[in-house]
N, CA, C, O and the ligand as a Tripos MOL2 file, in Angstrom:
@<TRIPOS>MOLECULE
protein
  233   231    59     0     0
PROTEIN
NO_CHARGES

@<TRIPOS>ATOM
      1 N          60.8160  113.1600  109.4680 N.3       1 MET1
      2 CA         61.9860  113.5850  108.7270 C.3       1 MET1
      3 C          62.5250  112.4330  107.8950 C.2       1 MET1
      4 O          62.5460  111.2870  108.3430 O.2       1 MET1
      5 N          62.9510  112.7390  106.7070 N.am      2 VAL2
      6 CA         63.4450  111.7070  105.8060 C.3       2 VAL2
      7 C          64.9100  111.9720  105.4980 C.2       2 VAL2
      8 O          65.2700  113.0400  105.0020 O.2       2 VAL2
      9 N          65.7340  111.0050  105.7910 N.am      3 MET3
     10 CA         67.1350  111.1200  105.4150 C.3       3 MET3
     11 C          67.2800  110.7990  103.9360 C.2       3 MET3
     12 O          66.6070  109.9220  103.3930 O.2       3 MET3
     13 N          68.1620  111.5250  103.3200 N.am      4 LYS4
     14 CA         68.3340  111.3690  101.8900 C.3       4 LYS4
     15 C          69.8090  111.4780  101.5460 C.2       4 LYS4
     16 O          70.5120  112.3480  102.0610 O.2       4 LYS4
     17 N          70.2660  110.6070  100.6880 N.am      5 CYS5
     18 CA         71.6580  110.6700  100.2500 C.3       5 CYS5
     19 C          71.8850  111.9480   99.4510 C.2       5 CYS5
     20 O          71.1740  112.1890   98.4760 O.2       5 CYS5
     21 N          72.8640  112.7800   99.8400 N.am      6 PRO6
     22 CA         73.1300  114.0380   99.1300 C.3       6 PRO6
     23 C          73.7890  113.8170   97.7750 C.2       6 PRO6
     24 O          73.8650  114.7350   96.9580 O.2       6 PRO6
     25 N          74.2540  112.6280   97.5430 N.am      7 ILE7
     26 CA         74.9380  112.3360   96.2880 C.3       7 ILE7
     27 C          73.9690  111.8520   95.2180 C.2       7 ILE7
     28 O          73.9420  112.3860   94.1090 O.2       7 ILE7
     29 N          73.1710  110.8370   95.5520 N.am      8 CYS8
     30 CA         72.3030  110.2500   94.5360 C.3       8 CYS8
     31 C          70.8200  110.3980   94.8560 C.2       8 CYS8
     32 O          69.9710  110.0620   94.0310 O.2       8 CYS8
     33 N          70.5010  110.9020   96.0570 N.am      9 GLY9
     34 CA         69.1000  111.1300   96.3910 C.3       9 GLY9
     35 C          68.3620  109.9110   96.9080 C.2       9 GLY9
     36 O          67.1560  109.9700   97.1470 O.2       9 GLY9
     37 N          69.0640  108.8200   97.0820 N.am     10 ASN10
     38 CA         68.4400  107.6210   97.6060 C.3      10 ASN10
     39 C          67.9610  107.8300   99.0470 C.2      10 ASN10
     40 O          68.6460  108.4660   99.8490 O.2      10 ASN10
     41 N          66.8010  107.3000   99.3620 N.am     11 THR11
     42 CA         66.2870  107.4350  100.7340 C.3      11 THR11
     43 C          66.0930  106.0830  101.4100 C.2      11 THR11
     44 O          65.6830  106.0160  102.5690 O.2      11 THR11
     45 N          66.3850  105.0210  100.6950 N.am     12 GLU12
     46 CA         66.0910  103.6930  101.2320 C.3      12 GLU12
     47 C          67.3300  102.9540  101.7170 C.2      12 GLU12
     48 O          68.3940  102.9960  101.1010 O.2      12 GLU12
     49 N          67.1510  102.2780  102.8410 N.am     13 ASN13
     50 CA         68.1850  101.3960  103.3930 C.3      13 ASN13
     51 C          69.4870  102.1090  103.7190 C.2      13 ASN13
     52 O          70.5590  101.5070  103.6660 O.2      13 ASN13
     53 N          69.3980  103.3780  104.0530 N.am     14 LEU14
     54 CA         70.5960  104.0820  104.4960 C.3      14 LEU14
     55 C          71.0590  103.4700  105.8140 C.2      14 LEU14
     56 O          70.2560  103.2050  106.7090 O.2      14 LEU14
     57 N          72.3490  103.2540  105.9120 N.am     15 THR15
     58 CA         72.9110  102.5950  107.0860 C.3      15 THR15
     59 C          73.4780  103.6240  108.0530 C.2      15 THR15
     60 O          74.2610  104.4900  107.6600 O.2      15 THR15
     61 N          73.0840  103.5280  109.3080 N.am     16 LYS16
     62 CA         73.6530  104.4020  110.3270 C.3      16 LYS16
     63 C          74.8490  103.7040  110.9580 C.2      16 LYS16
     64 O          74.7070  102.6580  111.5920 O.2      16 LYS16
     65 N          76.0340  104.2940  110.7780 N.am     17 ASN17
     66 CA         77.2460  103.6830  111.3130 C.3      17 ASN17
     67 C          77.5100  104.1100  112.7450 C.2      17 ASN17
     68 O          78.0500  103.3540  113.5520 O.2      17 ASN17
     69 N          77.1170  105.3410  113.0390 N.am     18 LYS18
     70 CA         77.5100  105.9300  114.3030 C.3      18 LYS18
     71 C          76.6050  107.1200  114.5780 C.2      18 LYS18
     72 O          76.0640  107.7250  113.6520 O.2      18 LYS18
     73 N          76.4420  107.4510  115.8360 N.am     19 GLU19
     74 CA         75.6340  108.6170  116.1740 C.3      19 GLU19
     75 C          76.2440  109.2860  117.3980 C.2      19 GLU19
     76 O          76.6330  108.6180  118.3560 O.2      19 GLU19
     77 N          76.3240  110.6170  117.3550 N.am     20 TRP20
     78 CA         76.9000  111.3310  118.4890 C.3      20 TRP20
     79 C          76.3210  112.7330  118.5510 C.2      20 TRP20
     80 O          75.6640  113.1890  117.6150 O.2      20 TRP20
     81 N          76.5680  113.4070  119.6570 N.am     21 GLY21
     82 CA         76.0760  114.7710  119.8160 C.3      21 GLY21
     83 C          77.1420  115.7720  119.4270 C.2      21 GLY21
     84 O          78.3250  115.5640  119.6960 O.2      21 GLY21
     85 N          76.7300  116.8540  118.7960 N.am     22 PHE22
     86 CA         77.6610  117.9250  118.4470 C.3      22 PHE22
     87 C          76.9580  119.2430  118.7610 C.2      22 PHE22
     88 O          76.0190  119.6310  118.0660 O.2      22 PHE22
     89 N          77.4080  119.9200  119.7970 N.am     23 ASN23
     90 CA         76.7130  121.1040  120.2960 C.3      23 ASN23
     91 C          75.2440  120.7580  120.5030 C.2      23 ASN23
     92 O          74.9350  119.8420  121.2650 O.2      23 ASN23
     93 N          74.3410  121.4620  119.8490 N.am     24 SER24
     94 CA         72.9180  121.1690  120.0370 C.3      24 SER24
     95 C          72.3950  120.2110  118.9780 C.2      24 SER24
     96 O          71.1920  119.9680  118.8810 O.2      24 SER24
     97 N          73.3080  119.6770  118.1950 N.am     25 TYR25
     98 CA         72.8910  118.7760  117.1260 C.3      25 TYR25
     99 C          73.1060  117.3050  117.4900 C.2      25 TYR25
    100 O          73.9530  116.9420  118.3070 O.2      25 TYR25
    101 N          72.3020  116.5000  116.8440 N.am     26 ARG26
    102 CA         72.5530  115.0670  116.8720 C.3      26 ARG26
    103 C          73.0890  114.7150  115.4900 C.2      26 ARG26
    104 O          72.4560  115.0070  114.4760 O.2      26 ARG26
    105 N          74.2440  114.0940  115.4610 N.am     27 VAL27
    106 CA         74.8970  113.7980  114.1950 C.3      27 VAL27
    107 C          74.8710  112.2980  113.9470 C.2      27 VAL27
    108 O          75.1980  111.5040  114.8290 O.2      27 VAL27
    109 N          74.4820  111.9230  112.7510 N.am     28 SER28
    110 CA         74.5170  110.5190  112.3710 C.3      28 SER28
    111 C          75.4390  110.3420  111.1730 C.2      28 SER28
    112 O          75.3280  111.0720  110.1880 O.2      28 SER28
    113 N          76.3270  109.3970  111.2520 N.am     29 ARG29
    114 CA         77.1850  109.0530  110.1250 C.3      29 ARG29
    115 C          76.4660  107.9790  109.3160 C.2      29 ARG29
    116 O          76.2290  106.8700  109.7930 O.2      29 ARG29
    117 N          76.1340  108.3320  108.1010 N.am     30 MET30
    118 CA         75.3200  107.4480  107.2820 C.3      30 MET30
    119 C          76.0990  106.9450  106.0680 C.2      30 MET30
    120 O          76.9950  107.6180  105.5590 O.2      30 MET30
    121 N          75.7410  105.7680  105.6290 N.am     31 THR31
    122 CA         76.2880  105.2410  104.3860 C.3      31 THR31
    123 C          75.1370  104.8890  103.4530 C.2      31 THR31
    124 O          74.1660  104.2530  103.8650 O.2      31 THR31
    125 N          75.2480  105.3040  102.2040 N.am     32 CYS32
    126 CA         74.2470  104.9940  101.1910 C.3      32 CYS32
    127 C          74.6180  103.6800  100.5100 C.2      32 CYS32
    128 O          75.7150  103.5530   99.9660 O.2      32 CYS32
    129 N          73.7160  102.7070  100.5340 N.am     33 PRO33
    130 CA         74.0070  101.4080   99.9230 C.3      33 PRO33
    131 C          73.9630  101.4500   98.3990 C.2      33 PRO33
    132 O          74.4410  100.5350   97.7270 O.2      33 PRO33
    133 N          73.3950  102.5040   97.8730 N.am     34 LYS34
    134 CA         73.2240  102.5800   96.4300 C.3      34 LYS34
    135 C          74.4690  103.1020   95.7260 C.2      34 LYS34
    136 O          74.9230  102.5150   94.7440 O.2      34 LYS34
    137 N          75.0300  104.2230   96.2370 N.am     35 CYS35
    138 CA         76.2070  104.8000   95.5820 C.3      35 CYS35
    139 C          77.4660  104.6800   96.4430 C.2      35 CYS35
    140 O          78.5640  105.0080   95.9930 O.2      35 CYS35
    141 N          77.3000  104.2090   97.6830 N.am     36 GLY36
    142 CA         78.4590  103.9960   98.5350 C.3      36 GLY36
    143 C          78.9610  105.2430   99.2370 C.2      36 GLY36
    144 O          79.9990  105.2040   99.8980 O.2      36 GLY36
    145 N          78.2380  106.3560   99.1030 N.am     37 ALA37
    146 CA         78.6660  107.6070   99.7200 C.3      37 ALA37
    147 C          78.5020  107.5510  101.2330 C.2      37 ALA37
    148 O          77.5970  106.9040  101.7610 O.2      37 ALA37
    149 N          79.4050  108.2500  101.9090 N.am     38 THR38
    150 CA         79.2860  108.4140  103.3510 C.3      38 THR38
    151 C          79.0070  109.8770  103.6220 C.2      38 THR38
    152 O          79.6480  110.7540  103.0430 O.2      38 THR38
    153 N          78.0630  110.1410  104.4920 N.am     39 PHE39
    154 CA         77.7590  111.5380  104.8100 C.3      39 PHE39
    155 C          77.2830  111.6560  106.2370 C.2      39 PHE39
    156 O          76.8580  110.6790  106.8540 O.2      39 PHE39
    157 N          77.3610  112.8680  106.7480 N.am     40 ASN40
    158 CA         76.8770  113.1440  108.0910 C.3      40 ASN40
    159 C          75.5150  113.8080  108.0180 C.2      40 ASN40
    160 O          75.2900  114.7130  107.2140 O.2      40 ASN40
    161 N          74.6200  113.3510  108.8570 N.am     41 TYR41
    162 CA         73.2830  113.9180  108.9080 C.3      41 TYR41
    163 C          73.1300  114.6290  110.2440 C.2      41 TYR41
    164 O          73.2440  114.0120  111.3030 O.2      41 TYR41
    165 N          72.8710  115.9300  110.1870 N.am     42 TYR42
    166 CA         72.7170  116.7230  111.3950 C.3      42 TYR42
    167 C          71.2550  117.0150  111.6320 C.2      42 TYR42
    168 O          70.5280  117.3760  110.7060 O.2      42 TYR42
    169 N          70.8250  116.8620  112.8610 N.am     43 SER43
    170 CA         69.4710  117.2930  113.1830 C.3      43 SER43
    171 C          69.5040  118.0680  114.4860 C.2      43 SER43
    172 O          70.0930  117.6270  115.4730 O.2      43 SER43
    173 N          68.8700  119.2190  114.4770 N.am     44 GLY44
    174 CA         68.8970  120.0910  115.6410 C.3      44 GLY44
    175 C          67.7370  121.0600  115.6230 C.2      44 GLY44
    176 O          66.8250  120.9460  114.8040 O.2      44 GLY44
    177 N          67.7810  122.0220  116.5410 N.am     45 ASP45
    178 CA         66.6840  122.9730  116.6960 C.3      45 ASP45
    179 C          66.4470  123.8090  115.4480 C.2      45 ASP45
    180 O          65.3110  124.1730  115.1450 O.2      45 ASP45
    181 N          67.5290  124.1160  114.7200 N.am     46 SER46
    182 CA         67.3810  124.9920  113.5590 C.3      46 SER46
    183 C          67.1370  124.2300  112.2680 C.2      46 SER46
    184 O          67.1420  124.8080  111.1820 O.2      46 SER46
    185 N          66.9240  122.9260  112.3970 N.am     47 GLY47
    186 CA         66.6170  122.1510  111.2040 C.3      47 GLY47
    187 C          67.5340  120.9620  111.0280 C.2      47 GLY47
    188 O          68.2980  120.6040  111.9250 O.2      47 GLY47
    189 N          67.4500  120.3680  109.8800 N.am     48 THR48
    190 CA         68.2900  119.2220  109.5800 C.3      48 THR48
    191 C          69.0230  119.4660  108.2750 C.2      48 THR48
    192 O          68.5130  120.1330  107.3740 O.2      48 THR48
    193 N          70.2040  118.9280  108.1870 N.am     49 TYR49
    194 CA         70.9360  119.0220  106.9340 C.3      49 TYR49
    195 C          71.9750  117.9310  106.8420 C.2      49 TYR49
    196 O          72.3200  117.2930  107.8370 O.2      49 TYR49
    197 N          72.4630  117.7260  105.6550 N.am     50 THR50
    198 CA         73.4470  116.6770  105.4390 C.3      50 THR50
    199 C          74.7580  117.2790  104.9560 C.2      50 THR50
    200 O          74.7710  118.2680  104.2220 O.2      50 THR50
    201 N          75.8490  116.6750  105.3730 N.am     51 ILE51
    202 CA         77.1760  117.0980  104.9400 C.3      51 ILE51
    203 C          77.8150  115.9390  104.1740 C.2      51 ILE51
    204 O          78.1910  114.9270  104.7650 O.2      51 ILE51
    205 N          77.9330  116.0940  102.8800 N.am     52 PRO52
    206 CA         78.5710  115.0210  102.1050 C.3      52 PRO52
    207 C          80.0360  114.8710  102.4850 C.2      52 PRO52
    208 O          80.7380  115.8640  102.6790 O.2      52 PRO52
    209 N          80.4790  113.6750  102.5880 N.am     53 LYS53
    210 CA         81.8790  113.4030  102.8620 C.3      53 LYS53
    211 C          82.5000  112.7870  101.6300 C.2      53 LYS53
    212 O          81.8170  112.1070  100.8640 O.2      53 LYS53
    213 N          83.7910  113.0160  101.4290 N.am     54 PRO54
    214 CA         84.4600  112.3690  100.2990 C.3      54 PRO54
    215 C          84.3150  110.8620  100.4100 C.2      54 PRO54
    216 O          84.3620  110.3010  101.5040 O.2      54 PRO54
    217 N          84.1420  110.2330   99.3000 N.am     55 LYS55
    218 CA         84.0000  108.7920   99.2750 C.3      55 LYS55
    219 C          85.2940  108.1410   99.7430 C.2      55 LYS55
    220 O          86.3800  108.4480   99.2500 O.2      55 LYS55
    221 N          85.1540  107.2460  100.6940 N.am     56 GLU56
    222 CA         86.3440  106.5950  101.2250 C.3      56 GLU56
    223 C          86.7560  105.4410  100.3300 C.2      56 GLU56
    224 O          85.9620  104.5580  100.0080 O.2      56 GLU56
    225 N          88.0000  105.4760   99.9440 N.am     57 MET57
    226 CA         88.5220  104.4220   99.0880 C.3      57 MET57
    227 C          89.2140  103.3790   99.9540 C.2      57 MET57
    228 O          90.1560  103.6890  100.6830 O.2      57 MET57
    229 N          88.7440  102.1610   99.8680 N.am     58 LYS58
    230 CA         89.3720  101.1170  100.6650 C.3      58 LYS58
    231 C          89.7080   99.9280   99.7960 C.2      58 LYS58
    232 O          90.2480   98.9360  100.2870 O.2      58 LYS58
    233 ZN         73.6870  107.6040   97.3800 Zn       59 ZN59
@<TRIPOS>BOND
     1     1     2 1
     2     2     3 1
     3     3     4 2
     4     3     5 am
     5     5     6 1
     6     6     7 1
     7     7     8 2
     8     7     9 am
     9     9    10 1
    10    10    11 1
    11    11    12 2
    12    11    13 am
    13    13    14 1
    14    14    15 1
    15    15    16 2
    16    15    17 am
    17    17    18 1
    18    18    19 1
    19    19    20 2
    20    19    21 am
    21    21    22 1
    22    22    23 1
    23    23    24 2
    24    23    25 am
    25    25    26 1
    26    26    27 1
    27    27    28 2
    28    27    29 am
    29    29    30 1
    30    30    31 1
    31    31    32 2
    32    31    33 am
    33    33    34 1
    34    34    35 1
    35    35    36 2
    36    35    37 am
    37    37    38 1
    38    38    39 1
    39    39    40 2
    40    39    41 am
    41    41    42 1
    42    42    43 1
    43    43    44 2
    44    43    45 am
    45    45    46 1
    46    46    47 1
    47    47    48 2
    48    47    49 am
    49    49    50 1
    50    50    51 1
    51    51    52 2
    52    51    53 am
    53    53    54 1
    54    54    55 1
    55    55    56 2
    56    55    57 am
    57    57    58 1
    58    58    59 1
    59    59    60 2
    60    59    61 am
    61    61    62 1
    62    62    63 1
    63    63    64 2
    64    63    65 am
    65    65    66 1
    66    66    67 1
    67    67    68 2
    68    67    69 am
    69    69    70 1
    70    70    71 1
    71    71    72 2
    72    71    73 am
    73    73    74 1
    74    74    75 1
    75    75    76 2
    76    75    77 am
    77    77    78 1
    78    78    79 1
    79    79    80 2
    80    79    81 am
    81    81    82 1
    82    82    83 1
    83    83    84 2
    84    83    85 am
    85    85    86 1
    86    86    87 1
    87    87    88 2
    88    87    89 am
    89    89    90 1
    90    90    91 1
    91    91    92 2
    92    91    93 am
    93    93    94 1
    94    94    95 1
    95    95    96 2
    96    95    97 am
    97    97    98 1
    98    98    99 1
    99    99   100 2
   100    99   101 am
   101   101   102 1
   102   102   103 1
   103   103   104 2
   104   103   105 am
   105   105   106 1
   106   106   107 1
   107   107   108 2
   108   107   109 am
   109   109   110 1
   110   110   111 1
   111   111   112 2
   112   111   113 am
   113   113   114 1
   114   114   115 1
   115   115   116 2
   116   115   117 am
   117   117   118 1
   118   118   119 1
   119   119   120 2
   120   119   121 am
   121   121   122 1
   122   122   123 1
   123   123   124 2
   124   123   125 am
   125   125   126 1
   126   126   127 1
   127   127   128 2
   128   127   129 am
   129   129   130 1
   130   130   131 1
   131   131   132 2
   132   131   133 am
   133   133   134 1
   134   134   135 1
   135   135   136 2
   136   135   137 am
   137   137   138 1
   138   138   139 1
   139   139   140 2
   140   139   141 am
   141   141   142 1
   142   142   143 1
   143   143   144 2
   144   143   145 am
   145   145   146 1
   146   146   147 1
   147   147   148 2
   148   147   149 am
   149   149   150 1
   150   150   151 1
   151   151   152 2
   152   151   153 am
   153   153   154 1
   154   154   155 1
   155   155   156 2
   156   155   157 am
   157   157   158 1
   158   158   159 1
   159   159   160 2
   160   159   161 am
   161   161   162 1
   162   162   163 1
   163   163   164 2
   164   163   165 am
   165   165   166 1
   166   166   167 1
   167   167   168 2
   168   167   169 am
   169   169   170 1
   170   170   171 1
   171   171   172 2
   172   171   173 am
   173   173   174 1
   174   174   175 1
   175   175   176 2
   176   175   177 am
   177   177   178 1
   178   178   179 1
   179   179   180 2
   180   179   181 am
   181   181   182 1
   182   182   183 1
   183   183   184 2
   184   183   185 am
   185   185   186 1
   186   186   187 1
   187   187   188 2
   188   187   189 am
   189   189   190 1
   190   190   191 1
   191   191   192 2
   192   191   193 am
   193   193   194 1
   194   194   195 1
   195   195   196 2
   196   195   197 am
   197   197   198 1
   198   198   199 1
   199   199   200 2
   200   199   201 am
   201   201   202 1
   202   202   203 1
   203   203   204 2
   204   203   205 am
   205   205   206 1
   206   206   207 1
   207   207   208 2
   208   207   209 am
   209   209   210 1
   210   210   211 1
   211   211   212 2
   212   211   213 am
   213   213   214 1
   214   214   215 1
   215   215   216 2
   216   215   217 am
   217   217   218 1
   218   218   219 1
   219   219   220 2
   220   219   221 am
   221   221   222 1
   222   222   223 1
   223   223   224 2
   224   223   225 am
   225   225   226 1
   226   226   227 1
   227   227   228 2
   228   227   229 am
   229   229   230 1
   230   230   231 1
   231   231   232 2
@<TRIPOS>SUBSTRUCTURE
     1 MET1         2 RESIDUE 1 A MET
     2 VAL2         6 RESIDUE 1 A VAL
     3 MET3        10 RESIDUE 1 A MET
     4 LYS4        14 RESIDUE 1 A LYS
     5 CYS5        18 RESIDUE 1 A CYS
     6 PRO6        22 RESIDUE 1 A PRO
     7 ILE7        26 RESIDUE 1 A ILE
     8 CYS8        30 RESIDUE 1 A CYS
     9 GLY9        34 RESIDUE 1 A GLY
    10 ASN10       38 RESIDUE 1 A ASN
    11 THR11       42 RESIDUE 1 A THR
    12 GLU12       46 RESIDUE 1 A GLU
    13 ASN13       50 RESIDUE 1 A ASN
    14 LEU14       54 RESIDUE 1 A LEU
    15 THR15       58 RESIDUE 1 A THR
    16 LYS16       62 RESIDUE 1 A LYS
    17 ASN17       66 RESIDUE 1 A ASN
    18 LYS18       70 RESIDUE 1 A LYS
    19 GLU19       74 RESIDUE 1 A GLU
    20 TRP20       78 RESIDUE 1 A TRP
    21 GLY21       82 RESIDUE 1 A GLY
    22 PHE22       86 RESIDUE 1 A PHE
    23 ASN23       90 RESIDUE 1 A ASN
    24 SER24       94 RESIDUE 1 A SER
    25 TYR25       98 RESIDUE 1 A TYR
    26 ARG26      102 RESIDUE 1 A ARG
    27 VAL27      106 RESIDUE 1 A VAL
    28 SER28      110 RESIDUE 1 A SER
    29 ARG29      114 RESIDUE 1 A ARG
    30 MET30      118 RESIDUE 1 A MET
    31 THR31      122 RESIDUE 1 A THR
    32 CYS32      126 RESIDUE 1 A CYS
    33 PRO33      130 RESIDUE 1 A PRO
    34 LYS34      134 RESIDUE 1 A LYS
    35 CYS35      138 RESIDUE 1 A CYS
    36 GLY36      142 RESIDUE 1 A GLY
    37 ALA37      146 RESIDUE 1 A ALA
    38 THR38      150 RESIDUE 1 A THR
    39 PHE39      154 RESIDUE 1 A PHE
    40 ASN40      158 RESIDUE 1 A ASN
    41 TYR41      162 RESIDUE 1 A TYR
    42 TYR42      166 RESIDUE 1 A TYR
    43 SER43      170 RESIDUE 1 A SER
    44 GLY44      174 RESIDUE 1 A GLY
    45 ASP45      178 RESIDUE 1 A ASP
    46 SER46      182 RESIDUE 1 A SER
    47 GLY47      186 RESIDUE 1 A GLY
    48 THR48      190 RESIDUE 1 A THR
    49 TYR49      194 RESIDUE 1 A TYR
    50 THR50      198 RESIDUE 1 A THR
    51 ILE51      202 RESIDUE 1 A ILE
    52 PRO52      206 RESIDUE 1 A PRO
    53 LYS53      210 RESIDUE 1 A LYS
    54 PRO54      214 RESIDUE 1 A PRO
    55 LYS55      218 RESIDUE 1 A LYS
    56 GLU56      222 RESIDUE 1 A GLU
    57 MET57      226 RESIDUE 1 A MET
    58 LYS58      230 RESIDUE 1 A LYS
    59 ZN59       233 GROUP 0 **** ****
């Protein structure tokens, strides 16, 4: 399985900030080093998908 940034499509050097279980899914909070987007990556029995999160302004 290949994780991919839902914003810019980058697949390289994605950073995993955190990982936890959600129902039958494993959720990873990822950050894209290319566009700075943060998103959640879900993987479970019914497949994998990503949930884009609003870009955090700091
Ligand atoms: Zn990106």
